[in-house]
C-alpha positions in Angstrom: 0.2 0.1 0.0 1.3 3.7 -1.2 1.2 6.9 1.0 1.0 10.2 -0.4 2.3 13.4 0.8 3.4 16.8 -0.2 6.7 18.2 0.8 7.0 22.0 0.3 4.6 22.1 -2.9 6.6 18.8 -4.4 4.6 15.2 -4.3 6.0 12.1 -3.3 4.6 8.3 -3.0 5.8 6.3 -0.2 5.5 2.7 1.1 2.9 2.5 3.8 6.1 1.5 6.0 6.8 5.1 6.4 4.5 5.5 8.8 6.9 4.6 11.3 8.8 7.5 10.8 8.6 10.9 12.2 8.7 13.7 9.9 12.3 15.2 10.8 13.0 11.6 9.6 10.9 12.1 6.2 12.0 15.4 5.4 16.0 14.3 6.0 15.3 11.3 4.1 14.2 13.6 1.2 17.0 16.2 1.3 15.5 18.8 3.9 17.4 19.3 6.9 15.5 20.6 9.7 17.1 22.6 12.7 16.8 20.7 15.5 18.4 21.0 19.5 16.5 18.4 21.4 16.1 15.5 18.9 18.8 12.9 18.5 18.3 9.9 16.8 19.5 7.3 19.8 17.3 8.9 21.9 13.8 9.3 22.7 11.9 12.3 21.7 11.2 14.9 24.1 10.1 17.6 21.8 11.1 20.6 24.2 12.8 22.7 21.7 10.4 23.6 19.0 13.1 24.4 17.0 11.7 22.0 14.7 8.5 23.5 13.9 7.0 23.0 10.5 3.3 23.8 9.3 1.0 21.5 8.2 -1.9 22.2 6.4 -4.7 20.5 8.8 -3.0 21.4 11.8 -4.0 25.1 13.4 -0.8 25.8 14.8 3.0 24.4 13.9 3.9 21.0 14.9 7.0 19.5 16.3 8.1 17.5 13.3 10.1 15.4 16.0 7.0 14.2 17.6 4.7 13.9 14.2 4.1 10.6 12.6 3.9 10.8 8.5 0.0 10.3 7.5 -1.2 10.0 4.3 -2.5 13.0 2.2 -0.1 15.4 4.3 0.8 18.7 3.2 4.0 19.6 4.8 5.7 23.0 4.5 9.1 23.4 6.1 10.2 27.4 5.1 6.8 29.1 5.4 7.1 32.9 6.5 5.1 30.9 9.8 8.1 28.7 10.2 10.4 30.7 10.0 9.0 33.4 12.3 8.6 30.8 14.6 12.5 29.5 14.5 13.4 32.9 14.9 11.7 33.2 18.2 12.7 30.2 19.7 16.4 31.6 19.2 15.5 34.6 20.3 14.8 33.5 23.8 17.3 31.1 23.9 19.8 33.9 23.2 18.2 35.8 26.2 20.0 34.3 29.0 22.8 32.9 26.9 26.4 34.5 28.0 28.1 35.6 25.2 31.6 33.7 25.4 31.6 32.4 22.1 35.5 33.3 22.0 36.9 30.9 24.7 33.9 28.6 24.4 35.4 24.9 23.4 32.2 24.1 21.2 33.3 27.4 19.2 33.0 26.1 15.3 31.0 23.2 16.3 28.5 24.6 17.9 24.6 24.1 16.7 23.3 27.5 18.2 26.1 29.3 16.5 25.6 27.8 13.1 21.4 27.9 13.6 21.7 31.2 15.0 23.5 32.4 11.3 21.0 31.1 9.2 17.5 31.1 11.2 18.4 34.1 13.8 17.1 37.8 14.0 19.7 40.4 13.6 19.0 42.1 16.7 17.8 41.2 20.5 14.5 42.7 22.4 16.0 41.7 25.8 17.9 44.1 27.8 17.8 42.6 31.0 20.6 41.0 32.9 21.2 37.3 32.6 20.9 34.4 34.9 23.5 32.8 36.4 23.4 29.3 36.9 25.9 27.2 39.2 28.1 24.4 37.5 27.9 20.9 38.2 30.7 18.4 39.1 30.5 15.9 36.9 33.5 14.1 37.7 37.4 14.3 36.3 36.1 13.9 32.4 33.4 16.4 32.1 33.6 20.4 32.3 29.9 22.2 32.7 29.4 25.8 32.1 25.7 25.4 32.9 25.1 29.2 31.7 25.4 28.0 28.5 22.6 25.2 29.1 19.8 25.8 26.8 17.7 22.4 28.6 17.4 20.3 25.4 17.5 17.4 28.0 19.9 15.3 25.6 22.4 14.5 28.8 19.7 13.7 30.8 17.9 11.2 28.3 21.4 9.8 27.9 22.0 9.2 31.4 18.4 7.4 32.0 18.2 5.5 28.7 21.4 4.4 27.6 23.9 4.8 30.9 21.3 3.1 33.0 22.1 6.1 35.9 19.2 7.8 36.8 20.8 10.6 38.1 20.7 13.8 35.6 17.1 15.8 35.6 15.4 18.7 35.3 14.8 20.8 38.2 12.6 24.0 39.2 10.4 26.4 36.5 10.8 29.2 34.1 13.8 30.9 34.5 14.6 28.8 37.9 14.9 25.6 35.5 18.6 24.0 35.9 19.7 20.4 34.9 21.3 19.0 37.6 21.6 16.2 39.8 18.5 15.3 42.2 21.0 14.5 45.0 24.6 15.5 45.4 26.4 13.3 43.8 29.0 12.8 40.8 28.2 11.6 37.0 29.5 7.8 37.6 29.6 6.3 34.5 32.1 4.3 32.3 30.6 6.2 29.5 30.1 9.4 30.6 32.0 11.0 27.6 29.5 10.9 25.2 27.5 13.3 27.0 30.0 15.9 25.4 29.2 15.1 22.1 25.7 14.6 22.4 25.2 18.5 24.3 24.6 21.2 21.3 25.9 24.1 23.1 29.3 24.3 25.4 27.4 23.4 28.9 28.8 20.3 28.8 32.7 20.1 27.2 35.9 17.5 27.6 38.3 18.4 31.1 41.2 17.3 29.2 40.4 19.0 25.8 39.8 22.4 27.4 41.5 25.4 25.6 43.6 22.7 23.5 42.7 23.3 20.1 39.8 24.7 17.6 38.7 22.3 15.6 39.7 23.7 12.1 43.6 23.3 13.4 43.0 19.6 13.6 43.6 16.7 11.4 41.2 13.8 11.6 42.4 10.2 11.4 40.2 7.2 11.0 40.9 4.2 13.1 39.6 1.2 15.5 39.7 1.0 19.3 41.8 -1.8 20.3 41.4 -1.4 24.0 37.9 -3.1 24.0 37.5 -6.3 21.7 34.4 -4.5 19.8 36.8 -2.3 18.2 34.7 0.4 18.0 35.0 2.9 15.5 36.6 6.2 16.1 38.1 9.3 15.0 41.4 10.4 16.2 42.0 14.6 15.8 45.9 15.3 15.9 47.3 18.4 16.1 51.2 18.3 14.9 52.2 15.1 16.8 50.2 15.2 19.9 46.3 13.8 20.0 44.2 16.4 20.9 41.2 14.7 21.1 38.9 11.0 19.9 35.7 11.2 18.9 33.0 8.0 17.9 32.4 7.7 14.4 28.6 6.5 13.7 28.5 2.4 13.3 25.2 1.3 12.9 26.4 -2.2 13.3 29.3 -1.8 16.1 29.1 1.2 18.5 26.2 3.0 16.9 27.3 6.6 18.2 28.8 6.1 21.3 32.9 5.2 22.9 34.1 4.4 26.5 35.6 6.9 28.3 38.8 4.4 28.2 39.4 5.3 24.5 38.3 8.6 24.6 40.7 10.0 27.3 43.6 7.2 27.2 45.9 9.4 24.8 47.9 11.7 27.6 49.4 8.2 28.5 50.9 7.7 25.1 53.3 10.2 26.2 54.5 8.8 29.9 57.5 6.6 30.7 58.2 5.2 27.3 60.9 3.5 26.4 62.9 5.7 24.3 66.0 3.4 23.3 66.7 -0.3 23.5 68.6 -1.3 26.9 70.3 -4.5 28.2 71.0 -4.9 32.0 74.6 -5.3 32.8 75.6 -5.8 36.8 72.5 -4.6 37.7 71.6 -1.7 36.0 70.3 -0.8 32.1 72.6 0.6 29.9 71.4 1.5 26.7 72.3 0.0 23.7 72.0 0.2 19.6 69.3 -2.1 18.0 72.6 -4.3 16.3 74.0 -4.3 19.6 71.0 -5.5 21.2 70.6 -8.3 19.0 74.2 -8.9 19.8 73.3 -9.6 23.0 70.4 -11.3 22.2 72.2 -13.8 19.5 74.5 -14.9 22.5 71.5 -15.3 24.8 69.5 -17.6 22.3 72.6 -19.5 21.5 73.2 -20.4 25.1 69.8 -21.6 25.6 70.3 -23.9 22.5 73.2 -25.5 24.1 71.3 -25.7 27.1 68.3 -27.7 25.3 70.9 -30.0 24.0 72.8 -30.4 27.1 69.6 -31.2 29.0 67.5 -32.9 26.5 64.3 -30.5 26.8 64.3 -31.6 30.4 64.6 -28.0 31.7 64.3 -26.0 28.8 61.7 -23.9 28.4 60.2 -21.0 26.3 57.4 -19.0 27.1 55.8 -15.7 25.3 53.0 -13.7 27.2 51.2 -11.3 25.4 49.6 -8.0 26.3 45.8 -7.5 26.1 45.8 -4.6 22.8 48.1 -6.7 20.7 47.3 -6.4 16.8 46.5 -9.7 14.5 49.8 -9.5 12.7 52.0 -9.4 15.5 50.1 -12.3 17.2 51.0 -14.1 14.3 54.4 -13.0 14.7 53.8 -14.6 17.8 52.9 -17.5 16.7 55.7 -18.1 14.2 58.1 -17.0 17.0 56.8 -19.6 19.1 56.7 -21.9 16.1 60.6 -22.2 15.7 61.1 -22.9 19.6 58.8 -25.8 19.2 57.1 -24.3 22.1 54.1 -26.0 23.7 51.9 -22.5 23.8 50.9 -24.2 20.4 47.3 -25.7 20.2 44.6 -27.1 17.7 42.1 -28.2 20.3 39.5 -26.2 18.6 38.5 -23.8 15.5 37.9 -20.6 16.9 35.8 -19.4 14.3 32.7 -21.6 16.4 33.0 -19.0 18.8 31.4 -16.2 16.5 30.3 -17.2 12.9 27.9 -19.3 12.9 25.7 -17.6 15.2 26.7 -13.8 14.7 26.5 -12.0 17.8 24.9 -8.8 16.1 22.6 -10.8 14.2 20.9 -12.0 16.9 21.4 -9.3 19.9 18.6 -7.2 18.6 16.0 -9.8 18.9 17.5 -12.3 22.0 15.0 -13.5 24.5 17.7 -14.9 26.9 20.4 -13.8 27.8 23.2 -16.0 29.5 26.9 -14.5 30.9 29.6 -16.7 31.9 31.3 -14.4 34.4 31.6 -11.9 32.1 31.3 -8.4 33.6 30.2 -7.1 30.3 29.5 -3.8 31.9 33.3 -2.7 32.9 35.2 -4.6 30.2 33.4 -4.0 27.0 30.7 -0.8 27.6 29.6 -0.1 24.4 28.8 -3.9 24.0 26.4 -3.6 27.6 25.1 -0.5 25.7 23.4 -3.0 22.9 22.8 -5.9 25.7 20.5 -3.3 27.8 18.9 -2.1 24.7 17.9 -5.7 24.1 17.1 -6.2 27.5 14.4 -3.2 27.9 12.7 -3.5 24.0 12.4 -6.9 24.5 11.6 -7.9 28.2 14.8 -10.2 27.7 15.6 -12.5 30.7 19.0 -12.3 31.7 21.0 -15.3 33.5 24.6 -14.0 35.1 27.0 -16.8 36.9 29.9 -16.1 38.5 30.9 -13.8 40.9 28.3 -10.6 41.0 28.7 -7.8 38.5 27.9 -4.5 38.6 25.0 -4.4 36.1 23.1 -1.3 35.4 19.8 -3.8 34.4 18.0 -6.8 36.6 19.5 -10.2 36.2 19.1 -13.4 37.6 21.7 -14.9 39.3 23.0 -18.7 38.9 25.5 -19.6 41.3 29.3 -18.7 41.7 30.9 -22.2 42.2 32.7 -23.6 39.5 31.1 -26.7 39.4 27.7 -25.1 39.6 28.8 -23.6 36.2 30.5 -26.5 34.6 27.0 -28.0 35.4 25.5 -26.0 32.8 27.9 -27.1 30.2 26.7 -30.7 30.6 22.8 -30.0 30.8 22.3 -30.7 34.3 21.8 -27.2 35.9 18.2 -25.5 35.6 19.9 -22.8 33.2 20.4 -25.6 30.6 16.7 -26.1 30.1 16.1 -22.5 29.8 18.1 -22.7 25.8 15.3 -25.1 25.1 12.6 -23.0 26.3 13.4 -19.3 24.4 13.2 -19.0 20.9 16.4 -16.5 20.5 19.0 -17.2 23.1 22.3 -15.7 23.4 25.2 -17.3 25.4 28.2 -15.6 26.3 31.4 -17.1 27.5 33.9 -14.9 29.1 37.7 -15.2 28.4 38.4 -16.5 32.1 36.4 -19.6 31.1 37.2 -20.4 28.1 41.1 -20.6 29.6 40.1 -22.5 32.0 38.6 -25.5 30.6 40.2 -25.3 27.5 42.3 -28.2 27.7 39.3 -30.4 28.7 38.3 -29.8 25.5 34.8 -28.6 26.4 34.0 -27.0 23.2 33.4 -30.7 22.5 30.3 -30.5 23.4 27.3 -29.4 21.1 25.9 -26.7 23.8 29.1 -24.5 22.9 29.2 -25.1 19.2 27.7 -21.6 17.6 27.9 -19.8 20.9 29.8 -16.6 20.7 33.0 -16.5 23.2 33.5 -13.0 25.0 36.8 -11.8 25.5 37.7 -8.5 27.1 40.4 -7.7 24.7 41.7 -8.1 21.2 44.4 -10.0 21.8 42.7 -13.1 23.7 40.8 -12.9 20.5 43.6 -13.1 18.2 45.5 -15.2 19.9 42.1 -18.0 20.1 41.7 -17.7 16.6 45.6 -18.4 15.9 45.6 -21.3 18.4 48.0 -20.1 20.8 47.7 -20.4 24.3 48.7 -18.1 27.3 51.1 -20.0 29.9 49.2 -20.3 33.2 51.7 -22.0 35.1 54.2 -20.0 37.7 57.4 -18.2 36.6 60.5 -19.6 37.4 59.0 -22.9 37.3 62.0 -24.4 35.0 65.6 -24.0 35.6 66.2 -23.0 32.3 63.6 -20.7 31.1 63.3 -17.6 28.4 60.4 -15.2 29.4 59.2 -13.0 26.7 57.0 -10.4 27.4 54.8 -8.2 25.1 53.4 -5.5 26.0 52.4 -7.4 29.7 54.6 -7.1 33.1 55.5 -10.6 35.1 54.0 -10.2 38.6 56.3 -13.0 40.2 60.0 -12.8 40.9 61.9 -15.4 38.0 64.3 -17.7 38.3 67.6 -16.6 38.8 69.3 -18.7 35.8 66.0 -17.5 33.7 66.3 -14.8 31.2 63.5 -12.2 30.9 63.1 -10.1 27.6 60.2 -6.6 27.7 59.0 -5.7 24.5 56.9 -2.9 24.6 56.0 0.7 24.5 55.8 1.7 28.2 57.9 0.7 31.1 57.7 1.4 34.4 60.5 0.9 38.0 58.9 -2.9 38.3 61.1 -3.9 35.1 64.2 -3.2 37.2 63.6 -6.1 39.1 62.2 -8.7 36.5 63.5 -7.7 32.5 67.0 -8.5 31.3 66.2 -6.8 27.8 63.8 -3.8 27.1 63.1 -3.7 23.4 60.9 -0.7 22.7 58.1 -0.6 20.6 55.4 1.4 18.6 51.7 2.1 20.3 48.9 1.4 17.9 48.8 5.4 16.6 52.1 5.1 15.5 51.7 1.9 12.5 49.5 0.2 10.7 47.4 -2.7 12.5 44.7 -5.0 11.7 42.0 -5.8 14.7 39.1 -8.4 14.8 36.4 -8.0 17.1 34.0 -10.5 18.8 32.3 -10.8 15.6 34.7 -11.7 13.6 34.9 -8.6 11.7 38.3 -7.4 10.6 39.8 -3.8 10.7 42.2 -1.7 9.6 44.2 0.8 12.1 45.6 3.2 10.4 49.1 5.3 11.2 48.3 8.7 13.0 51.7 10.3 13.4 55.4 9.2 13.9 56.7 10.9 17.3 60.0 11.9 16.8 61.1 11.9 20.3 60.4 8.4 20.1 62.4 7.1 17.1 64.2 4.4 18.0 61.0 2.6 18.5 59.8 0.1 16.3 56.9 -2.2 14.9 56.5 -5.5 17.0 56.1 -7.1 13.7 59.9 -6.1 12.8 61.3 -6.7 16.0 60.0 -10.2 15.9 61.7 -10.2 12.4 64.9 -9.6 13.7 64.9 -12.2 16.6 63.7 -14.6 14.0 66.8 -13.9 11.9 68.9 -13.8 15.5 67.5 -17.1 16.5 68.8 -18.6 12.9 65.7 -18.7 11.4 64.3 -17.0 8.2 60.8 -15.0 7.6 59.5 -13.7 4.6 58.1 -10.5 5.7 59.7 -7.6 3.7 56.9 -5.3 4.5 53.6 -5.3 5.9 51.4 -5.9 3.2 53.8 -8.7 3.2 53.0 -10.1 6.4 49.3 -9.7 5.7 49.7 -11.8 2.9 51.3 -14.4 5.1 48.8 -14.4 7.6 46.0 -14.7 4.9 47.9 -17.7 3.6 48.1 -19.6 6.7 45.2 -18.1 8.2 42.5 -17.4 6.0 39.6 -15.3 8.3 36.5 -16.3 5.7 37.2 -19.6 4.6 38.7 -21.7 7.8 39.0 -25.2 7.1 41.1 -26.4 10.1 41.4 -29.9 11.1 38.6 -29.8 14.2 40.5 -33.4 16.0 37.6 -35.7 17.5 39.3 -35.8 20.8 37.3 -37.2 23.3 36.4 -34.6 26.2 38.4 -35.3 29.3 36.4 -34.2 32.4 38.7 -33.6 35.6 37.3 -32.9 39.0 36.8 -29.5 39.6 36.5 -27.8 43.0 32.9 -26.1 44.3 35.2 -23.2 44.7 34.1 -19.5 44.0 35.4 -17.7 40.9 36.1 -14.0 41.7 37.2 -12.0 38.8 37.1 -8.7 42.0 35.8 -5.5 41.1 37.1 -4.8 37.4 38.0 -1.1 37.0 36.9 0.5 33.4 40.3 2.8 33.7 42.8 0.0 33.7 44.3 -3.2 32.1 46.6 -2.7 29.7 50.1 -0.3 29.6 48.0 2.5 27.6 45.7 3.3 30.8 47.7 2.6 33.2 49.9 5.7 32.2 47.2 8.0 31.4 46.8 10.9 34.7 42.9 11.7 33.1 42.2 7.7 33.7 43.9 7.3 36.9 42.2 9.5 38.3 38.7 8.1 37.2 39.9 4.8 38.6 40.3 6.5 41.9 36.6 8.3 41.1 35.4 4.9 40.5 36.7 3.4 44.0 35.5 5.9 46.1 31.7 5.7 44.3 31.2 2.2 43.9 28.0 2.7 45.8 26.6 5.0 42.7 27.5 2.0 40.5 25.4 -0.7 42.4 
C-alpha cells in the first residue's frame, strides 16, 4: 500500500512502512534538513525545544516534526513565513540568557546554536535585562560544565537514563529557575559518561582534558578503531601536529552506534608518559642503553646459550614462554605464533576451531531479537561498556531474561544469579542445571562465555560439547581473540618453575619474580620501575597510533587501524612485527616479511579468515574433577587493564573516582 504526501509543494509517493518515521526523519530522507536541538536519533523524543516546528495544512498550529509521524495526504511546509518567524522567536528566547563567551568556548566552530543562529536567527535582540547565572555542576574528572550555556535540550538527561542506565541527571525548577542537575549530591559515575560531551549541542558540557587545547579547524582527523575494547569501535582521532587533541566516535550502525567508552576517549595522555626510548640491556643490575645492532648481538648470544642448554638437558628443563598484552594486533600475534613455532613451544594448540566462537551465530545478528541473555562470568559493563549498551537496549526492548553465573557484577539492568561456584558453572555446560533448560524454552537465546572460563576449561576440550558449538565467546581484550583464533594459548604456570627458561613479555609485566637462571625479555612501548627487578632486556615498540595494524573483534569482523603519526621523540621504537622478524633472524630462522603487506599476505595464506578449514580434532573430552570454589574476578576497573591506560593521568583519576563511588554504580 502506498502513501502520498506533499513536502514544500513537491508530491511524493512512498510505502506505508514510512508511517513508522516521524516528519523530521522523512524530511531528512528527502533532502530537507530541519534544524533541531533536543532531537537525537538514538534517544527518545522530548519535543521541548520547538526548533523543529513545521507547518502542516490541517493543523491550526505549528507541529513539532520530531514528535509527529507521517500520515497519508499530508501537506508539509518547512520554509513558510510562519515557520521562519517561529524559529527566529525560539532562537531569540534561547539567546536571551545565553552568555556571550563564544571566543573562549571549546564548542566554538562546532556549536549548533552558533550555526542555527546564523541561518535562522534575527539580526537584533530585544531583551535588555541581566542574564541569569547558574551554578556549575561537578560531573567528575572528565566533563567540564558551564551551566550558563545550557539550553535545556535534556539530551544529557535522556542519555544518562536510557543509555547509561543511571537516573542521576534531571530537570528541576520551572521557568527562569529551571536547570539541569543531580537530584541528590552525587557525581556522574558512568564508564560511558564522555558521550555527553558529543551530545551537548552547545558548550554546557565539554571535555576537561581538551579544554583550551585547539580549535576544530586546526585539527587533522584520522579514522581508526579502538583496540582497548574487544568490540573494536569505530573512532576518529583528531591530531594537532604530533599530539592527539581528542578522540571522538564514528557512527557505525552495526558495532558501536554513536558511542565509545571513556577509556578510549581519554587514554591518549598516556602515550607520552614512561615510554621506553631506546633498547636497554641489564649489566650488573643496571640498564645500559644500546643500539639495535648491539642489542640483537646480546640476544643472539643468549639464544645460543639456551640452544646449548637445550641439547645438554635433552629438553628436560628448557622452556620458552611468551606472554601477550591485551591490545596486540592480529599480525603481531601472528608474529608471536611464528616465533613460538620456531622454538617448538607447547603454547601452540589445535584443540578447537576458534571461528565457532562468532561466525555460526553472529552476535549482532541475534542481539536485537534475543529473549535470553546468559553471561558466564562476563563483567560486560566494565570490560566492554559499548557492548553492554547493546545488551541493555535488547533487555529493555524485548523484556529479555538475563541470567548471570560467576561473581556478582555491577550491572545496570536486572538479572538472575545462577551461582558462583566453578562446579555449578560446569554443570551448566553439561546440561545438568536449571539454566540449561532455558535454552530450549526460549526462541532466541544468546550465551556469552568469558575468556576466564575459556582459558580454564579449554584443555578439557569442553568445546566438543554440542551446547558450545555456535555460541559466542566473549573476551575482554583483542589479544585473547587473536590468540584463540591463531590457536595460541598463554601459559598459566608459575614463572620460574623451569631451571633454564626464556620468558618473553609483549606489553605485559610479570607478576612474580623469575628464576635466577632465567632470562626475561620485555618488548613494549611503556615501562616502569617494576621492570628493573624482572627484565633483562628492554625492546621499545610503537603503539597502535604509530603503525598500521589489523584487529578482529568479537564478531569476526576484520578492521584496519591506520597510522596516525610518528613521534620523533621515540624514533628508536620499532613496529612489533619488525622486532619479531629480527628476532627470528637472530635465532637462526627466516621470515618472508619484507613489509606490512607481505606479513598480511602470509597471515591470510596460513589463516584465511573467511574460508577457515582447520582440522577439528575428534578428541574425547577429558573431564577432570573440579573443586566447588567461587570464581571471583574482583572489582574490574574500566579504566585500567593495559599499559596505555595505566600511564594515563586522566584515567588514573577516573580509577580513583570509581573506587570511591562504587556505591553509586551498584
